[in-house]
Steps between C-alpha positions, in 0.01 A plus 500: 500500500635493854849415373484778241401764756773380740755519219381851407530616859850359526606670180351831619675466834836494319406813308382693805775666700346493846559810710393354831470168676121494483498503120765223490303292746169547314662410166638174638172411673291557185733285290418189705130558578210308350302677228202605712340814641759511779774531243302779330469689830872461572581621147283808557703582813821473295347721225412758765860501630648537151256779415590685820869516396416598139606165347215526249640266231559220751163564664325478161656156433348370823170681427461318167584159649275562802213618280533190280497263798200682654301453179583128492390470862197725440629699802326835450664681792848416371396601149361832627814576706747412223299705248502792743881483530532481123296822480727666760809407299348638179424818695866534602593459131250774404311248284160653573283283272628165629498631858132605485404179315657282771362717783146456359545123458638475851201691640256268318674199654485654851130568448440134411632389840340794687842633609403859580851587621647379173240706309588811703871440451460484122262797489745712698782408259282584199406828668866587547602425141199685354565803720864508386385484136254787551181291482380654825134395484586131452781524752276657764228241445742213557675656800169593667378141453818366657474736796147390585627140533819593688297710745254215568786262574704767681811432289721790602798437269277471193295801610816709530591436135141544379446829684828627361396400145171686535671806643731507199209458257303784657808720499563438131139590422536825696258385771728621774250477786443132428873447463556646849219284641657176375853606594376548856337154487825351372693682774268366771538141378875535458533621859310187614729264311807713586595548136769765549565563131128521429448748787774725365360499146140555609601790726699659217210448256256669739734800531526531119121481462443770763747717308297450181186602690690813616464392864867580548510495881372142495750418227779631724364294793509171306831569326656557843334181631649310207847645569477401866450131418760474222813296553799718396690193378233311306256774394742734326303534175176573687672756722651666195152522348324640809750770608457726192122456505481593869723801444277613211196490728668741744587731209127535432459653848805728456665315789832527321724405791321169554474442125872564458580246772322216318591607146872536567503165680310342210741650248808374685339162569401430139831627365686271737283202402526598131121471486421684178122511553536625856770748398273635226213557745736662753659735244161616371377559855809679632513703176145614570597591859797710388290666230248610763786623720625713205821294472463501124851388396498202736147405390606519134793264559284245682215511248741454209649192668149365562410560134798291384408212734130512401594463134722199573253323729196598288308593815225700330325608819815661646596633155163678486567654844847603381351678198261688731782612728714609204212723384492665844881527512537674163201725568665610826819583310307690232602247232153477351605335174653211694194489724274453198729226370453305826130581511456353153680179603290490818167509314614250237606248765188568707274432199698186419471364855129581509443283191712212630370495856134573427320226697166345422291588804300209639223707658294205628682171533333196654695193607488200270244231585730218605258279690657153479164328548365639174794353309493140626330393177835533324605135474853363488444264216800619304738693723784485247292701256423754770854590593705486176689827474385722218726479193449785260478398136677766295276431198196629684643854485454508126193278486299685761323777306365660817850540638623639166228766484556577866866571428404725207263691728767530767751636248244755380437613859874531563544703181216731606661541844835588341335763276306637796817512710689688226221752459472547874878544533499758220216698655666469841826642360316789337323573826832488686657745253212742544517462876876550485466831311223615730693417817815665364307821433336486842838438661649804325212717619526359851876560514454858376228568758708347781806701397298819484336426837836430661643820353208706626533350846868597505416850376239555768720358771798718412289811449329447836834469674644800318211729587517384864863606520460828315186595693679426827798722408273774371296484816814555712616798293160667474422438869827668593423804283149523646637482853733796434217703354270417793764618747533829314122539472449444873782740590678214675830607351642838409576605147872483577461141620294423190772641275748270667278203412457605137795284372343183649158605371655554157659156506168335581332693220777405258471137609123498448543673166757247386283209607201638318710572193635144487158351573329702227769427243506132583120457517462685170733259322357196678129583482422215260746238622803438716747456215820701562592776255880451496741776404871556531586750778781598737446340841718765672238764420241296687731470803555877518125570478410252771787598733374859493162387630647353822764764579299652784440161669866409452600826667250449785645157578856622439548212255806496273375447142779407256419525129737267313276487196636540151357549159342178382227405260190301592248367250168490690183692580642814665189575709505149645873517579459839670232356729728207593810719564299745712363211704846354566656837595203590724527160674876549553434834671209358697707216651824693557594640839672828582847496348437198272628497142299451177691427180348504151695346212466335163714304255455373146615161370400250227198697386365536857498787748518411869372760749582482872343697787700417814449616858661437838162508674315252719506221242247220459461186708572177314147363555352813339704500179259268315205723594632817336393429142204267574179646359280321755696607812475884499796493739584837661689638801528851645805714414761620747278803573179296491436578133199300375478298179250296298713187471439502124796707381745217430226281361405757237870566438555132424201493261617813315859378468392159367264664250812668357691168465703566812545355845527633855658345808630588845796421726459599864631434848310610806658805675762523222307628199341407167588498130219508242599410145314553172614358168348646180584483129741773387459454124207490261389142431 
């Protein structure tokens, strides 16, 4: 037997391509050792080295030979260890049944020799594999049992892995508080053993769990701690994962500048590394940021790119987030049909994920009773029988009636689930259609109300301004008339002096009369709304009427008023245009000095009439030009003879011109003069 084992080892050593000197040295040593427990122990070291570098086929050859020799020697420890490694290899091959079978046999062997560490090691491995398969209750039982032993023996490395396994199990069963508790335990142990990679992962996990609990400030704290300890050269994937998540946390607090810093860095970083998963997270997050900042086009581009990547990578979690953001994007743009399309996909995927990821909650889980002393009665009379790997006989699938009926039952359950899913999808679609119609109707009503409200606000604002101007001008004219009458009444002036003032008094009366006439006509036509009543009229007639109203003031200031107007048609609300022209001419007189020139002209071209009121007066300072037409400024200055104003004249003029599909602008130089231009339609549209 010794010669056979030596020959087998030699043959295996030729097959194995050793990747380091230790494996070469161990292979040579084993080939020439006597067939005893020492050789078994040395073989186990070699198996461990091969397993560590993923040489599973080569490791399994040594496992089988070592297991066979251990049985011949009745060496239970060697048999337990080799069986344990066989289970680990089956685990790597995703052969669950053989892995669990060998783990259980290995644990029984460890119990026979009262090796509590071996029992804990196996239990922890079983816990990990059961947790990964979704058998959370069994997985938790095994991991908790392992932890109790590791804690008693203060085995930090083993505790680190066990705590991490438990944290993952609690997370997958939505027991987030417990998951945080064990991540903190894992972090504490990993700091003791200076496990840098473990510290990074635990810190990141804690941040993610705080985010789930909506404790976002703590999430930010631990994400930033994780970033601080990352190595830019070796932790690129982890950095690419954390940056978008950290940026998303700042978005929640509307701290857009900070969020943008991390999200843009994460986007560039993942694109540079060609990390599709990280790029997907970053695009979703930065798309959300731009959507909240009303950068709709940019957000749309980023979310569409994220959608394409999510489909390729099949990342359902990020795809679900992308659907949600697309709903918000299309709703913002008023594309409600598209929004409902994304909403439908969102709910379908959400329902699908809920069915797949639904965990079985282990509400009360006690550790397994793994007291080695209670298992010493298991004898080692036939170790070979104890450790033979399970070989599945294919005939038992058809011969086992219980299994057959179980499959029939399973198929019936699946069929029922499919029918239920179809019915639920149908009802969900019907509900979405109804909701779609309802929301569309509500949106139409909301838009109509908002439009009406906005219109009414504009109406009130313009009317308020208009009445302020008119009332101010009326007040000046009427006050002047009253003053003349008071002087006559009090005998402060003679009748001859009064007769001399009659022309000025007449002008003020005519001015007040004209203002009232325009106001009454305009308010009559605009009583219900502020919609212009356009008509085709000769603009020269308006000039002549308005020039007559300022003749006395022009004469008083000895201003030269040049009328270069010509016949020209304007298609607009005449009352509104008259108010604007009167305001511009009055302003030109107001800000002209003795001897200055005012020129009024108009020209017609390409269906438009351009009106110009030009003066050589005091002009307007450059810094004040932007204030002239601003509704919120009420900018005003005194005239050359301290004439007062409301500061609303040009504002209302701008509103009235724009209501008639026109525009108004000014060109002015201080101490040189000003030119006010109005452009209005000259033909019927």
